N, CA, C, O and the ligand as a Tripos MOL2 file, in Angstrom:
@<TRIPOS>MOLECULE
protein
  313   311    79     0     0
PROTEIN
NO_CHARGES

@<TRIPOS>ATOM
      1 N           0.7820   -1.2700    0.1220 N.3       1 MET1
      2 CA         -0.0070    0.0480   -0.0700 C.3       1 MET1
      3 C           0.9130    1.2040   -0.0250 C.2       1 MET1
      4 O           0.8930    2.0230   -0.9440 O.2       1 MET1
      5 N           1.7720    1.3390    1.0460 N.am      2 PHE2
      6 CA          2.7150    2.3390    1.0230 C.3       2 PHE2
      7 C           3.6730    2.6550   -0.1960 C.2       2 PHE2
      8 O           4.1210    3.7520   -0.5310 O.2       2 PHE2
      9 N           3.8690    1.4320   -0.7670 N.am      3 LYS3
     10 CA          4.6760    1.5180   -1.9890 C.3       3 LYS3
     11 C           4.2570    2.2830   -3.0630 C.2       3 LYS3
     12 O           5.0350    2.8600   -3.8210 O.2       3 LYS3
     13 N           2.7910    2.3100   -3.1710 N.am      4 TYR4
     14 CA          2.1840    2.9990   -4.2770 C.3       4 TYR4
     15 C           2.1780    4.4160   -4.0530 C.2       4 TYR4
     16 O           2.3180    5.2100   -4.9830 O.2       4 TYR4
     17 N           2.0220    4.7640   -2.8650 N.am      5 LEU5
     18 CA          2.0920    6.3570   -2.2960 C.3       5 LEU5
     19 C           3.4350    6.8260   -2.7720 C.2       5 LEU5
     20 O           3.5750    7.8750   -3.4000 O.2       5 LEU5
     21 N           4.4410    5.9990   -2.4470 N.am      6 LEU6
     22 CA          5.8200    6.3780   -2.6030 C.3       6 LEU6
     23 C           6.2000    6.6430   -4.1370 C.2       6 LEU6
     24 O           6.8730    7.5960   -4.5300 O.2       6 LEU6
     25 N           5.6300    5.5970   -4.9620 N.am      7 ILE7
     26 CA          5.7710    5.7800   -6.3620 C.3       7 ILE7
     27 C           5.1460    6.9500   -6.9650 C.2       7 ILE7
     28 O           5.6700    7.5920   -7.8750 O.2       7 ILE7
     29 N           3.9350    7.2330   -6.4040 N.am      8 ALA8
     30 CA          3.1450    8.3020   -6.8360 C.3       8 ALA8
     31 C           3.9400    9.7340   -6.5380 C.2       8 ALA8
     32 O           3.9960   10.6220   -7.3890 O.2       8 ALA8
     33 N           4.4690    9.8280   -5.3920 N.am      9 LEU9
     34 CA          5.0920   10.9510   -4.9240 C.3       9 LEU9
     35 C           6.3560   11.1130   -5.7050 C.2       9 LEU9
     36 O           6.6520   12.2810   -5.9570 O.2       9 LEU9
     37 N           7.2190   10.1170   -6.1700 N.am     10 VAL10
     38 CA          8.2170   10.1320   -7.1310 C.3      10 VAL10
     39 C           7.8100   10.7690   -8.4650 C.2      10 VAL10
     40 O           8.3930   11.7410   -8.9440 O.2      10 VAL10
     41 N           6.8150   10.1790   -8.9990 N.am     11 VAL11
     42 CA          6.2530   10.6930  -10.2650 C.3      11 VAL11
     43 C           5.9360   11.9860  -10.3630 C.2      11 VAL11
     44 O           6.1710   12.6400  -11.3790 O.2      11 VAL11
     45 N           5.2990   12.5270   -9.1680 N.am     12 ILE12
     46 CA          4.8780   13.8580   -9.0370 C.3      12 ILE12
     47 C           6.0620   14.7530   -8.8910 C.2      12 ILE12
     48 O           6.0560   15.9020   -9.3320 O.2      12 ILE12
     49 N           7.1890   14.1640   -8.2000 N.am     13 TRP13
     50 CA          8.3500   15.0070   -8.0860 C.3      13 TRP13
     51 C           9.0170   15.2410   -9.4090 C.2      13 TRP13
     52 O           9.4360   16.3230   -9.8190 O.2      13 TRP13
     53 N           9.0580   14.1470   -9.9880 N.am     14 LEU14
     54 CA          9.8730   14.0020  -11.3030 C.3      14 LEU14
     55 C           9.1130   14.9980  -12.3870 C.2      14 LEU14
     56 O           9.7460   15.5970  -13.2560 O.2      14 LEU14
     57 N           7.7540   15.0950  -12.2370 N.am     15 PHE15
     58 CA          6.9660   15.8420  -13.1590 C.3      15 PHE15
     59 C           7.2630   17.4020  -12.7480 C.2      15 PHE15
     60 O           7.4330   18.2040  -13.6660 O.2      15 PHE15
     61 N           7.3200   17.7890  -11.5660 N.am     16 TYR16
     62 CA          7.2300   19.0720  -11.2740 C.3      16 TYR16
     63 C           8.7860   19.6910  -10.9410 C.2      16 TYR16
     64 O           8.9400   20.9100  -10.8720 O.2      16 TYR16
     65 N           9.7910   18.8610  -10.7630 N.am     17 SER17
     66 CA         11.0300   19.4780  -10.5380 C.3      17 SER17
     67 C          11.6100   20.1530  -11.7930 C.2      17 SER17
     68 O          12.2220   21.2010  -11.5850 O.2      17 SER17
     69 N          11.5140   19.7160  -13.0750 N.am     18 PRO18
     70 CA         12.0810   20.3800  -14.1110 C.3      18 PRO18
     71 C          11.2210   21.6210  -14.3750 C.2      18 PRO18
     72 O          11.7300   22.6470  -14.8270 O.2      18 PRO18
     73 N          10.1480   21.5400  -14.1420 N.am     19 ALA19
     74 CA          9.1260   22.7810  -14.3730 C.3      19 ALA19
     75 C           9.6250   23.9160  -13.4060 C.2      19 ALA19
     76 O           9.8040   25.0720  -13.7890 O.2      19 ALA19
     77 N           9.8140   23.5270  -12.2420 N.am     20 LEU20
     78 CA         10.3480   24.4750  -11.3520 C.3      20 LEU20
     79 C          11.7240   25.1500  -11.6060 C.2      20 LEU20
     80 O          11.9920   26.3470  -11.5040 O.2      20 LEU20
     81 N          12.5450   24.1120  -11.9610 N.am     21 ARG21
     82 CA         13.9450   24.6310  -12.3230 C.3      21 ARG21
     83 C          13.8820   25.3370  -13.5750 C.2      21 ARG21
     84 O          14.7470   26.1820  -13.8080 O.2      21 ARG21
     85 N          12.8820   25.0800  -14.4940 N.am     22 GLY22
     86 CA         12.7460   26.0830  -15.6520 C.3      22 GLY22
     87 C          12.4540   27.3720  -15.5110 C.2      22 GLY22
     88 O          12.9060   28.2680  -16.2230 O.2      22 GLY22
     89 N          11.4830   27.5470  -14.3400 N.am     23 LYS23
     90 CA         10.8720   28.7910  -13.9040 C.3      23 LYS23
     91 C          12.0770   29.7260  -13.3400 C.2      23 LYS23
     92 O          12.2170   30.9100  -13.6470 O.2      23 LYS23
     93 N          12.9550   28.9690  -12.4300 N.am     24 ARG24
     94 CA         14.0600   29.7370  -11.9140 C.3      24 ARG24
     95 C          14.9240   30.0790  -12.8330 C.2      24 ARG24
     96 O          15.3070   31.2470  -12.7810 O.2      24 ARG24
     97 N          15.3790   29.3620  -13.7210 N.am     25 ALA25
     98 CA         16.5640   29.6180  -14.6420 C.3      25 ALA25
     99 C          15.9600   30.5730  -15.7450 C.2      25 ALA25
    100 O          16.6950   31.4410  -16.2160 O.2      25 ALA25
    101 N          14.7590   30.4620  -16.1420 N.am     26 GLY26
    102 CA         14.1180   31.1720  -17.2500 C.3      26 GLY26
    103 C          13.9750   32.6800  -16.9050 C.2      26 GLY26
    104 O          12.8340   33.1250  -17.0260 O.2      26 GLY26
    105 N          14.8600   33.4680  -16.5290 N.am     27 GLY27
    106 CA         14.7420   34.7500  -16.1810 C.3      27 GLY27
    107 C          14.7510   35.6010  -17.3460 C.2      27 GLY27
    108 O          14.2070   36.7010  -17.2410 O.2      27 GLY27
    109 N          15.2880   35.2650  -18.4500 N.am     28 LYS28
    110 CA         15.3800   36.1050  -19.6560 C.3      28 LYS28
    111 C          14.7510   35.3680  -20.7920 C.2      28 LYS28
    112 O          15.3810   34.4640  -21.3410 O.2      28 LYS28
    113 N          13.4100   35.7320  -21.2230 N.am     29 PRO29
    114 CA         12.8850   34.8540  -22.2160 C.3      29 PRO29
    115 C          13.3960   35.5440  -23.6580 C.2      29 PRO29
    116 O          12.9610   36.6090  -24.0980 O.2      29 PRO29
    117 N          14.2660   34.8270  -24.2020 N.am     30 SER30
    118 CA         15.0400   35.2870  -25.3730 C.3      30 SER30
    119 C          13.9110   35.0920  -26.5970 C.2      30 SER30
    120 O          13.3510   34.0320  -26.8770 O.2      30 SER30
    121 N          13.7350   36.3010  -27.2090 N.am     31 ALA31
    122 CA         12.9150   36.3220  -28.4070 C.3      31 ALA31
    123 C          13.6320   35.7680  -29.5880 C.2      31 ALA31
    124 O          13.0770   34.9970  -30.3720 O.2      31 ALA31
    125 N          14.9620   36.1920  -29.7240 N.am     32 LYS32
    126 CA         15.6400   35.8230  -30.7520 C.3      32 LYS32
    127 C          16.5510   34.6000  -30.4200 C.2      32 LYS32
    128 O          17.5160   34.7520  -29.6700 O.2      32 LYS32
    129 N          16.2680   33.4510  -30.9450 N.am     33 ALA33
    130 CA         16.9720   32.2140  -30.6120 C.3      33 ALA33
    131 C          18.1950   32.1620  -31.7020 C.2      33 ALA33
    132 O          18.1040   31.3400  -32.6140 O.2      33 ALA33
    133 N          19.1870   32.9100  -31.6380 N.am     34 ASP34
    134 CA         20.1230   32.9180  -32.7030 C.3      34 ASP34
    135 C          21.1480   31.7170  -32.4630 C.2      34 ASP34
    136 O          21.6400   31.1630  -33.4460 O.2      34 ASP34
    137 N          21.4570   31.3320  -31.2450 N.am     35 THR35
    138 CA         22.2620   30.1560  -31.0700 C.3      35 THR35
    139 C          21.4850   29.2330  -30.1360 C.2      35 THR35
    140 O          21.5160   29.4140  -28.9190 O.2      35 THR35
    141 N          20.7470   28.1830  -30.7340 N.am     36 PRO36
    142 CA         20.0880   27.2310  -29.7820 C.3      36 PRO36
    143 C          21.2120   26.2900  -29.1320 C.2      36 PRO36
    144 O          22.0770   25.6880  -29.7690 O.2      36 PRO36
    145 N          21.0460   26.2790  -27.8310 N.am     37 LYS37
    146 CA         22.1180   25.3720  -27.2370 C.3      37 LYS37
    147 C          22.1680   23.9030  -27.7350 C.2      37 LYS37
    148 O          23.1060   23.4200  -28.3690 O.2      37 LYS37
    149 N          20.9800   23.2250  -27.3470 N.am     38 ALA38
    150 CA         21.0010   21.8200  -27.4560 C.3      38 ALA38
    151 C          19.4130   21.6480  -27.8070 C.2      38 ALA38
    152 O          18.5720   21.5030  -26.9190 O.2      38 ALA38
    153 N          19.1210   21.6770  -29.0860 N.am     39 GLU39
    154 CA         17.7940   21.3100  -29.4380 C.3      39 GLU39
    155 C          17.6300   19.9920  -29.7250 C.2      39 GLU39
    156 O          18.4780   19.4060  -30.3980 O.2      39 GLU39
    157 N          16.5720   19.3890  -29.2730 N.am     40 THR40
    158 CA         16.4140   18.0120  -29.4180 C.3      40 THR40
    159 C          16.3230   17.4570  -30.7520 C.2      40 THR40
    160 O          15.4940   17.9360  -31.5260 O.2      40 THR40
    161 N          17.1070   16.4620  -31.1310 N.am     41 MET41
    162 CA         17.1370   16.0280  -32.4350 C.3      41 MET41
    163 C          16.0750   14.8390  -32.7390 C.2      41 MET41
    164 O          16.0260   13.8450  -32.0150 O.2      41 MET41
    165 N          15.3360   14.9920  -33.7190 N.am     42 VAL42
    166 CA         14.3730   13.9050  -33.9740 C.3      42 VAL42
    167 C          14.7450   13.2710  -35.1710 C.2      42 VAL42
    168 O          15.5590   13.8000  -35.9290 O.2      42 VAL42
    169 N          14.1620   12.0590  -35.4370 N.am     43 GLN43
    170 CA         14.3780   11.2880  -36.6240 C.3      43 GLN43
    171 C          13.1550   11.3050  -37.5960 C.2      43 GLN43
    172 O          11.9960   11.2360  -37.1850 O.2      43 GLN43
    173 N          13.4890   11.4010  -38.8950 N.am     44 CYS44
    174 CA         12.3900   11.4120  -39.8680 C.3      44 CYS44
    175 C          11.8030    9.9790  -39.9070 C.2      44 CYS44
    176 O          12.5200    9.0270  -40.2160 O.2      44 CYS44
    177 N          10.4390    9.8260  -39.5770 N.am     45 ALA45
    178 CA          9.8690    8.5200  -39.7110 C.3      45 ALA45
    179 C           9.9780    7.9170  -41.1140 C.2      45 ALA45
    180 O           9.9600    6.6890  -41.1950 O.2      45 ALA45
    181 N          10.0840    8.6270  -42.1920 N.am     46 HIS46
    182 CA         10.2550    8.0270  -43.4850 C.3      46 HIS46
    183 C          11.5470    7.7770  -44.0010 C.2      46 HIS46
    184 O          11.7070    6.7030  -44.5810 O.2      46 HIS46
    185 N          12.5010    8.5580  -43.9060 N.am     47 CYS47
    186 CA         13.7910    8.4350  -44.4140 C.3      47 CYS47
    187 C          14.8900    8.2530  -43.2760 C.2      47 CYS47
    188 O          16.0060    7.8350  -43.5860 O.2      47 CYS47
    189 N          14.6160    8.5250  -42.1330 N.am     48 GLY48
    190 CA         15.6100    8.2570  -41.0740 C.3      48 GLY48
    191 C          16.5760    9.4070  -40.6230 C.2      48 GLY48
    192 O          17.3370    9.3910  -39.6550 O.2      48 GLY48
    193 N          16.3870   10.3610  -41.4940 N.am     49 VAL49
    194 CA         17.3930   11.5090  -41.2490 C.3      49 VAL49
    195 C          17.1160   12.2910  -40.0100 C.2      49 VAL49
    196 O          15.9580   12.4810  -39.6390 O.2      49 VAL49
    197 N          18.1080   12.7310  -39.3870 N.am     50 HIS50
    198 CA         18.0930   13.3650  -37.9970 C.3      50 HIS50
    199 C          18.0790   14.8550  -38.3640 C.2      50 HIS50
    200 O          18.8480   15.3080  -39.2120 O.2      50 HIS50
    201 N          17.1380   15.6420  -37.6690 N.am     51 LEU51
    202 CA         16.9280   16.9910  -37.7650 C.3      51 LEU51
    203 C          16.4540   17.6330  -36.5720 C.2      51 LEU51
    204 O          15.7320   16.9970  -35.8050 O.2      51 LEU51
    205 N          16.7990   18.9030  -36.3110 N.am     52 PRO52
    206 CA         16.2200   19.5350  -35.0730 C.3      52 PRO52
    207 C          14.6530   19.5990  -34.8520 C.2      52 PRO52
    208 O          13.8920   19.8740  -35.7790 O.2      52 PRO52
    209 N          14.2580   19.3540  -33.6840 N.am     53 GLU53
    210 CA         12.9700   19.1700  -33.5670 C.3      53 GLU53
    211 C          12.0950   20.3570  -34.0430 C.2      53 GLU53
    212 O          10.9490   20.1630  -34.4490 O.2      53 GLU53
    213 N          12.6510   21.5870  -33.9870 N.am     54 GLY54
    214 CA         11.9160   22.8200  -34.4930 C.3      54 GLY54
    215 C          11.7150   22.7820  -35.9650 C.2      54 GLY54
    216 O          10.7300   23.3460  -36.4420 O.2      54 GLY54
    217 N          12.6560   22.1000  -36.8010 N.am     55 GLU55
    218 CA         12.4320   21.9480  -38.1340 C.3      55 GLU55
    219 C          11.6240   20.8010  -38.6730 C.2      55 GLU55
    220 O          11.2520   20.6970  -39.8420 O.2      55 GLU55
    221 N          11.3960   19.9620  -37.7130 N.am     56 ALA56
    222 CA         10.4160   18.7420  -38.1660 C.3      56 ALA56
    223 C           8.9860   19.0510  -38.3050 C.2      56 ALA56
    224 O           8.5190   19.9150  -37.5630 O.2      56 ALA56
    225 N           8.2450   18.4700  -39.1430 N.am     57 SER57
    226 CA          6.9100   18.5220  -39.1930 C.3      57 SER57
    227 C           6.2850   17.2450  -38.5880 C.2      57 SER57
    228 O           6.7090   16.1200  -38.8510 O.2      57 SER57
    229 N           5.3620   17.4700  -37.8510 N.am     58 THR58
    230 CA          4.6710   16.3680  -37.2540 C.3      58 THR58
    231 C           3.3110   16.1210  -37.5990 C.2      58 THR58
    232 O           2.4810   17.0100  -37.7840 O.2      58 THR58
    233 N           3.0820   14.7970  -37.6900 N.am     59 ASP59
    234 CA          1.7130   14.3820  -38.3500 C.3      59 ASP59
    235 C           0.8220   14.1310  -37.2060 C.2      59 ASP59
    236 O           1.2720   14.1700  -36.0610 O.2      59 ASP59
    237 N          -0.4520   13.8680  -37.4540 N.am     60 GLU60
    238 CA         -1.4900   13.6030  -36.3640 C.3      60 GLU60
    239 C          -1.2120   12.5930  -35.3730 C.2      60 GLU60
    240 O          -1.6990   12.6250  -34.2420 O.2      60 GLU60
    241 N          -0.3380   11.5920  -35.8430 N.am     61 MET61
    242 CA          0.0970   10.5520  -34.9670 C.3      61 MET61
    243 C           1.1850   10.9230  -34.0820 C.2      61 MET61
    244 O           1.4880   10.1440  -33.1780 O.2      61 MET61
    245 N           1.8540   12.0920  -34.2400 N.am     62 GLY62
    246 CA          2.9170   12.5520  -33.5350 C.3      62 GLY62
    247 C           4.2890   11.9750  -34.1670 C.2      62 GLY62
    248 O           5.2790   12.0450  -33.4390 O.2      62 GLY62
    249 N           4.4210   11.4870  -35.2820 N.am     63 LEU63
    250 CA          5.5490   11.0990  -35.9170 C.3      63 LEU63
    251 C           6.1080   12.3370  -36.5280 C.2      63 LEU63
    252 O           5.3950   13.2710  -36.8950 O.2      63 LEU63
    253 N           7.5160   12.3120  -36.6340 N.am     64 ARG64
    254 CA          8.2830   13.5770  -36.9890 C.3      64 ARG64
    255 C           8.6670   13.1360  -38.5500 C.2      64 ARG64
    256 O           8.8710   11.9800  -38.9220 O.2      64 ARG64
    257 N           8.7090   14.1260  -39.2280 N.am     65 TYR65
    258 CA          9.1410   14.1590  -40.6490 C.3      65 TYR65
    259 C          10.1020   15.2140  -40.9550 C.2      65 TYR65
    260 O          10.0350   16.2680  -40.3220 O.2      65 TYR65
    261 N          11.0860   15.0270  -41.9540 N.am     66 CYS66
    262 CA         11.9980   16.0340  -42.3780 C.3      66 CYS66
    263 C          11.3550   17.0580  -43.3490 C.2      66 CYS66
    264 O          11.7200   18.2330  -43.3910 O.2      66 CYS66
    265 N          10.3940   16.5460  -44.1140 N.am     67 SER67
    266 CA          9.7650   17.4840  -44.9750 C.3      67 SER67
    267 C           8.2440   17.1180  -45.1630 C.2      67 SER67
    268 O           7.7740   16.1030  -44.6480 O.2      67 SER67
    269 N           7.5050   17.9790  -45.9130 N.am     68 ALA68
    270 CA          6.0210   17.8540  -45.9380 C.3      68 ALA68
    271 C           5.8860   16.6450  -46.9150 C.2      68 ALA68
    272 O           4.9500   15.8620  -46.7540 O.2      68 ALA68
    273 N           6.7730   16.4690  -47.9060 N.am     69 SER69
    274 CA          6.4300   15.3680  -48.8660 C.3      69 SER69
    275 C           6.6840   14.0560  -47.9880 C.2      69 SER69
    276 O           5.9600   13.1080  -48.2920 O.2      69 SER69
    277 N           7.5330   13.8600  -47.0200 N.am     70 HIS70
    278 CA          7.8680   12.6270  -46.4530 C.3      70 HIS70
    279 C           6.4920   12.4790  -45.3590 C.2      70 HIS70
    280 O           6.0060   11.3880  -45.0580 O.2      70 HIS70
    281 N           6.0660   13.6050  -44.9260 N.am     71 ARG71
    282 CA          4.9360   13.4790  -43.9770 C.3      71 ARG71
    283 C           3.7640   12.8560  -44.7540 C.2      71 ARG71
    284 O           3.0410   12.0020  -44.2420 O.2      71 ARG71
    285 N           3.5950   13.3320  -46.0590 N.am     72 GLN72
    286 CA          2.5720   12.7950  -46.8300 C.3      72 GLN72
    287 C           2.7800   11.3460  -47.1690 C.2      72 GLN72
    288 O           1.8340   10.5580  -47.2050 O.2      72 GLN72
    289 N           4.0700   10.9840  -47.4260 N.am     73 ALA73
    290 CA          4.3710    9.6610  -47.7110 C.3      73 ALA73
    291 C           4.1570    8.5720  -46.6750 C.2      73 ALA73
    292 O           3.9790    7.3760  -46.9050 O.2      73 ALA73
    293 N           4.2070    9.2220  -45.4190 N.am     74 GLY74
    294 CA          4.1110    8.4090  -44.2110 C.3      74 GLY74
    295 C           5.2470    7.5520  -43.6920 C.2      74 GLY74
    296 O           6.2790    7.4730  -44.3590 O.2      74 GLY74
    297 N           5.1240    6.9120  -42.5560 N.am     75 PRO75
    298 CA          6.2670    6.2270  -41.9210 C.3      75 PRO75
    299 C           6.6040    5.0090  -42.7780 C.2      75 PRO75
    300 O           5.7890    4.3950  -43.4670 O.2      75 PRO75
    301 N           7.8720    4.7410  -42.6550 N.am     76 ARG76
    302 CA          8.4870    3.5480  -43.3320 C.3      76 ARG76
    303 C           9.4780    2.9840  -42.4770 C.2      76 ARG76
    304 O          10.3510    3.7470  -42.0630 O.2      76 ARG76
    305 N           9.5020    1.7660  -42.1330 N.am     77 ASN77
    306 CA         10.3240    1.1100  -41.2150 C.3      77 ASN77
    307 C          11.4770    0.6150  -42.1940 C.2      77 ASN77
    308 O          11.2250   -0.0950  -43.1670 O.2      77 ASN77
    309 N          12.6390    1.0010  -41.8960 N.am     78 LEU78
    310 CA         13.8660    0.7020  -42.6980 C.3      78 LEU78
    311 C          14.3390   -0.6030  -42.2220 C.2      78 LEU78
    312 O          15.3500   -1.1090  -42.7100 O.2      78 LEU78
    313 ZN         12.5780   12.2940  -44.5350 Zn       79 ZN79
@<TRIPOS>BOND
     1     1     2 1
     2     2     3 1
     3     3     4 2
     4     3     5 am
     5     5     6 1
     6     6     7 1
     7     7     8 2
     8     7     9 am
     9     9    10 1
    10    10    11 1
    11    11    12 2
    12    11    13 am
    13    13    14 1
    14    14    15 1
    15    15    16 2
    16    15    17 am
    17    17    18 1
    18    18    19 1
    19    19    20 2
    20    19    21 am
    21    21    22 1
    22    22    23 1
    23    23    24 2
    24    23    25 am
    25    25    26 1
    26    26    27 1
    27    27    28 2
    28    27    29 am
    29    29    30 1
    30    30    31 1
    31    31    32 2
    32    31    33 am
    33    33    34 1
    34    34    35 1
    35    35    36 2
    36    35    37 am
    37    37    38 1
    38    38    39 1
    39    39    40 2
    40    39    41 am
    41    41    42 1
    42    42    43 1
    43    43    44 2
    44    43    45 am
    45    45    46 1
    46    46    47 1
    47    47    48 2
    48    47    49 am
    49    49    50 1
    50    50    51 1
    51    51    52 2
    52    51    53 am
    53    53    54 1
    54    54    55 1
    55    55    56 2
    56    55    57 am
    57    57    58 1
    58    58    59 1
    59    59    60 2
    60    59    61 am
    61    61    62 1
    62    62    63 1
    63    63    64 2
    64    63    65 am
    65    65    66 1
    66    66    67 1
    67    67    68 2
    68    67    69 am
    69    69    70 1
    70    70    71 1
    71    71    72 2
    72    71    73 am
    73    73    74 1
    74    74    75 1
    75    75    76 2
    76    75    77 am
    77    77    78 1
    78    78    79 1
    79    79    80 2
    80    79    81 am
    81    81    82 1
    82    82    83 1
    83    83    84 2
    84    83    85 am
    85    85    86 1
    86    86    87 1
    87    87    88 2
    88    87    89 am
    89    89    90 1
    90    90    91 1
    91    91    92 2
    92    91    93 am
    93    93    94 1
    94    94    95 1
    95    95    96 2
    96    95    97 am
    97    97    98 1
    98    98    99 1
    99    99   100 2
   100    99   101 am
   101   101   102 1
   102   102   103 1
   103   103   104 2
   104   103   105 am
   105   105   106 1
   106   106   107 1
   107   107   108 2
   108   107   109 am
   109   109   110 1
   110   110   111 1
   111   111   112 2
   112   111   113 am
   113   113   114 1
   114   114   115 1
   115   115   116 2
   116   115   117 am
   117   117   118 1
   118   118   119 1
   119   119   120 2
   120   119   121 am
   121   121   122 1
   122   122   123 1
   123   123   124 2
   124   123   125 am
   125   125   126 1
   126   126   127 1
   127   127   128 2
   128   127   129 am
   129   129   130 1
   130   130   131 1
   131   131   132 2
   132   131   133 am
   133   133   134 1
   134   134   135 1
   135   135   136 2
   136   135   137 am
   137   137   138 1
   138   138   139 1
   139   139   140 2
   140   139   141 am
   141   141   142 1
   142   142   143 1
   143   143   144 2
   144   143   145 am
   145   145   146 1
   146   146   147 1
   147   147   148 2
   148   147   149 am
   149   149   150 1
   150   150   151 1
   151   151   152 2
   152   151   153 am
   153   153   154 1
   154   154   155 1
   155   155   156 2
   156   155   157 am
   157   157   158 1
   158   158   159 1
   159   159   160 2
   160   159   161 am
   161   161   162 1
   162   162   163 1
   163   163   164 2
   164   163   165 am
   165   165   166 1
   166   166   167 1
   167   167   168 2
   168   167   169 am
   169   169   170 1
   170   170   171 1
   171   171   172 2
   172   171   173 am
   173   173   174 1
   174   174   175 1
   175   175   176 2
   176   175   177 am
   177   177   178 1
   178   178   179 1
   179   179   180 2
   180   179   181 am
   181   181   182 1
   182   182   183 1
   183   183   184 2
   184   183   185 am
   185   185   186 1
   186   186   187 1
   187   187   188 2
   188   187   189 am
   189   189   190 1
   190   190   191 1
   191   191   192 2
   192   191   193 am
   193   193   194 1
   194   194   195 1
   195   195   196 2
   196   195   197 am
   197   197   198 1
   198   198   199 1
   199   199   200 2
   200   199   201 am
   201   201   202 1
   202   202   203 1
   203   203   204 2
   204   203   205 am
   205   205   206 1
   206   206   207 1
   207   207   208 2
   208   207   209 am
   209   209   210 1
   210   210   211 1
   211   211   212 2
   212   211   213 am
   213   213   214 1
   214   214   215 1
   215   215   216 2
   216   215   217 am
   217   217   218 1
   218   218   219 1
   219   219   220 2
   220   219   221 am
   221   221   222 1
   222   222   223 1
   223   223   224 2
   224   223   225 am
   225   225   226 1
   226   226   227 1
   227   227   228 2
   228   227   229 am
   229   229   230 1
   230   230   231 1
   231   231   232 2
   232   231   233 am
   233   233   234 1
   234   234   235 1
   235   235   236 2
   236   235   237 am
   237   237   238 1
   238   238   239 1
   239   239   240 2
   240   239   241 am
   241   241   242 1
   242   242   243 1
   243   243   244 2
   244   243   245 am
   245   245   246 1
   246   246   247 1
   247   247   248 2
   248   247   249 am
   249   249   250 1
   250   250   251 1
   251   251   252 2
   252   251   253 am
   253   253   254 1
   254   254   255 1
   255   255   256 2
   256   255   257 am
   257   257   258 1
   258   258   259 1
   259   259   260 2
   260   259   261 am
   261   261   262 1
   262   262   263 1
   263   263   264 2
   264   263   265 am
   265   265   266 1
   266   266   267 1
   267   267   268 2
   268   267   269 am
   269   269   270 1
   270   270   271 1
   271   271   272 2
   272   271   273 am
   273   273   274 1
   274   274   275 1
   275   275   276 2
   276   275   277 am
   277   277   278 1
   278   278   279 1
   279   279   280 2
   280   279   281 am
   281   281   282 1
   282   282   283 1
   283   283   284 2
   284   283   285 am
   285   285   286 1
   286   286   287 1
   287   287   288 2
   288   287   289 am
   289   289   290 1
   290   290   291 1
   291   291   292 2
   292   291   293 am
   293   293   294 1
   294   294   295 1
   295   295   296 2
   296   295   297 am
   297   297   298 1
   298   298   299 1
   299   299   300 2
   300   299   301 am
   301   301   302 1
   302   302   303 1
   303   303   304 2
   304   303   305 am
   305   305   306 1
   306   306   307 1
   307   307   308 2
   308   307   309 am
   309   309   310 1
   310   310   311 1
   311   311   312 2
@<TRIPOS>SUBSTRUCTURE
     1 MET1         2 RESIDUE 1 A MET
     2 PHE2         6 RESIDUE 1 A PHE
     3 LYS3        10 RESIDUE 1 A LYS
     4 TYR4        14 RESIDUE 1 A TYR
     5 LEU5        18 RESIDUE 1 A LEU
     6 LEU6        22 RESIDUE 1 A LEU
     7 ILE7        26 RESIDUE 1 A ILE
     8 ALA8        30 RESIDUE 1 A ALA
     9 LEU9        34 RESIDUE 1 A LEU
    10 VAL10       38 RESIDUE 1 A VAL
    11 VAL11       42 RESIDUE 1 A VAL
    12 ILE12       46 RESIDUE 1 A ILE
    13 TRP13       50 RESIDUE 1 A TRP
    14 LEU14       54 RESIDUE 1 A LEU
    15 PHE15       58 RESIDUE 1 A PHE
    16 TYR16       62 RESIDUE 1 A TYR
    17 SER17       66 RESIDUE 1 A SER
    18 PRO18       70 RESIDUE 1 A PRO
    19 ALA19       74 RESIDUE 1 A ALA
    20 LEU20       78 RESIDUE 1 A LEU
    21 ARG21       82 RESIDUE 1 A ARG
    22 GLY22       86 RESIDUE 1 A GLY
    23 LYS23       90 RESIDUE 1 A LYS
    24 ARG24       94 RESIDUE 1 A ARG
    25 ALA25       98 RESIDUE 1 A ALA
    26 GLY26      102 RESIDUE 1 A GLY
    27 GLY27      106 RESIDUE 1 A GLY
    28 LYS28      110 RESIDUE 1 A LYS
    29 PRO29      114 RESIDUE 1 A PRO
    30 SER30      118 RESIDUE 1 A SER
    31 ALA31      122 RESIDUE 1 A ALA
    32 LYS32      126 RESIDUE 1 A LYS
    33 ALA33      130 RESIDUE 1 A ALA
    34 ASP34      134 RESIDUE 1 A ASP
    35 THR35      138 RESIDUE 1 A THR
    36 PRO36      142 RESIDUE 1 A PRO
    37 LYS37      146 RESIDUE 1 A LYS
    38 ALA38      150 RESIDUE 1 A ALA
    39 GLU39      154 RESIDUE 1 A GLU
    40 THR40      158 RESIDUE 1 A THR
    41 MET41      162 RESIDUE 1 A MET
    42 VAL42      166 RESIDUE 1 A VAL
    43 GLN43      170 RESIDUE 1 A GLN
    44 CYS44      174 RESIDUE 1 A CYS
    45 ALA45      178 RESIDUE 1 A ALA
    46 HIS46      182 RESIDUE 1 A HIS
    47 CYS47      186 RESIDUE 1 A CYS
    48 GLY48      190 RESIDUE 1 A GLY
    49 VAL49      194 RESIDUE 1 A VAL
    50 HIS50      198 RESIDUE 1 A HIS
    51 LEU51      202 RESIDUE 1 A LEU
    52 PRO52      206 RESIDUE 1 A PRO
    53 GLU53      210 RESIDUE 1 A GLU
    54 GLY54      214 RESIDUE 1 A GLY
    55 GLU55      218 RESIDUE 1 A GLU
    56 ALA56      222 RESIDUE 1 A ALA
    57 SER57      226 RESIDUE 1 A SER
    58 THR58      230 RESIDUE 1 A THR
    59 ASP59      234 RESIDUE 1 A ASP
    60 GLU60      238 RESIDUE 1 A GLU
    61 MET61      242 RESIDUE 1 A MET
    62 GLY62      246 RESIDUE 1 A GLY
    63 LEU63      250 RESIDUE 1 A LEU
    64 ARG64      254 RESIDUE 1 A ARG
    65 TYR65      258 RESIDUE 1 A TYR
    66 CYS66      262 RESIDUE 1 A CYS
    67 SER67      266 RESIDUE 1 A SER
    68 ALA68      270 RESIDUE 1 A ALA
    69 SER69      274 RESIDUE 1 A SER
    70 HIS70      278 RESIDUE 1 A HIS
    71 ARG71      282 RESIDUE 1 A ARG
    72 GLN72      286 RESIDUE 1 A GLN
    73 ALA73      290 RESIDUE 1 A ALA
    74 GLY74      294 RESIDUE 1 A GLY
    75 PRO75      298 RESIDUE 1 A PRO
    76 ARG76      302 RESIDUE 1 A ARG
    77 ASN77      306 RESIDUE 1 A ASN
    78 LEU78      310 RESIDUE 1 A LEU
    79 ZN79       313 GROUP 0 **** ****
């Protein structure tokens, strides 16, 4: 019984701690993102090329693609 409460607390803590750290660190909201430090790299579900998350286009299933044409072509398992 107590175990589940502990797991729930850990999950809640994991969920909230990055958000709290982001609030503390995010003093300067930079409008111009000239040099993105470490943008998440995602893989195109069609051709497998890696690209920054911001440049990827996402379909309704949440899959990432490098271009609109690959998004239309759909996922392909290599
Ligand atoms: Zn692609």
